[in-house]
C-alpha positions in Angstrom: 104.3 111.2 123.4 102.9 108.0 121.9 99.7 108.1 119.9 96.9 106.0 121.5 96.5 104.3 118.1 100.1 103.2 117.8 102.3 100.6 119.4 106.1 100.9 120.2 108.9 98.5 119.6 112.3 99.3 121.0 115.0 98.4 118.5 118.4 99.2 119.7 118.4 103.0 120.2 115.6 103.5 117.7 112.0 103.5 118.5 109.7 102.0 115.9 106.2 103.3 115.8 103.6 100.9 114.5 100.6 103.1 113.5 97.1 101.5 113.2 96.8 102.5 109.5 93.7 101.6 107.6 90.3 100.4 108.6 87.4 98.1 107.6 84.1 99.5 106.6 80.8 97.7 106.2 79.3 98.8 102.9 75.8 97.4 103.0 76.4 96.3 99.4 75.6 92.6 98.7 78.4 92.4 96.1 81.0 93.9 98.4 79.9 93.7 102.0 83.2 94.9 103.5 85.9 97.3 102.2 89.5 97.6 103.5 90.8 101.1 103.4 94.4 102.3 103.5 95.8 105.1 105.7 94.4 107.6 103.3 91.0 106.1 103.6 91.1 104.9 100.0 90.0 101.3 99.1 92.8 98.8 98.7 91.8 97.7 95.1 93.3 94.2 95.1 91.5 93.4 98.4 88.2 94.7 97.0 88.6 92.5 94.0 89.3 89.5 96.3 86.3 90.3 98.4 84.1 90.4 95.3 85.4 86.9 94.3 84.6 85.6 97.8 81.0 86.7 97.4 80.8 85.4 93.9 81.9 82.0 95.2 79.0 81.9 97.7 80.8 83.1 100.9 78.7 85.0 103.4 79.1 88.6 104.5 80.4 87.2 107.9 83.2 85.3 106.0 84.1 88.5 104.1 84.2 90.4 107.4 86.7 87.8 108.8 88.9 88.0 105.7 88.7 91.8 105.8 90.1 92.0 109.3 92.8 89.4 108.5 93.9 91.4 105.5 93.9 94.6 107.5 96.2 93.0 110.0 98.4 91.9 107.2 98.4 95.4 105.7 99.5 96.9 109.0 102.2 94.3 109.4 103.5 95.1 105.9 103.5 98.8 106.8 105.5 98.0 110.0 108.0 95.8 108.0 108.6 98.7 105.6 109.2 101.1 108.5 111.5 98.5 110.2 113.5 98.0 107.0 113.9 101.8 106.6 115.2 102.1 110.2 117.6 99.2 109.7 119.0 100.8 106.6 119.4 104.1 108.3 121.3 102.4 111.1 123.7 100.8 108.6 124.3 104.1 107.0 125.1 105.6 110.4 127.6 102.9 111.2 129.4 103.1 107.9 128.9 106.7 107.0 128.0 105.8 103.4 125.5 103.8 101.6 126.4 100.1 101.3 125.2 100.3 97.7 128.0 102.6 96.7 
């Protein structure tokens, strides 16, 4: 059964699950108004540093929110790409029976 927080992509005979990992959290902190969390609910440190820079350059909390949601979408896409690459590699191994690196 498909989790309500995931999407499906049929790829050949494989089914690729795209989980909605991570989330954005309003912090109430003027120096860091939004925080992007990974799937383990830990802050993504480079994103937090970037958000602090945005605020330091005079951007509003609304701008930081917009960037936070864009970066969360990118993070999810990156997670999906890693999963798709893994499935593609497994398919190649299945076709040849051995690793192409050997």
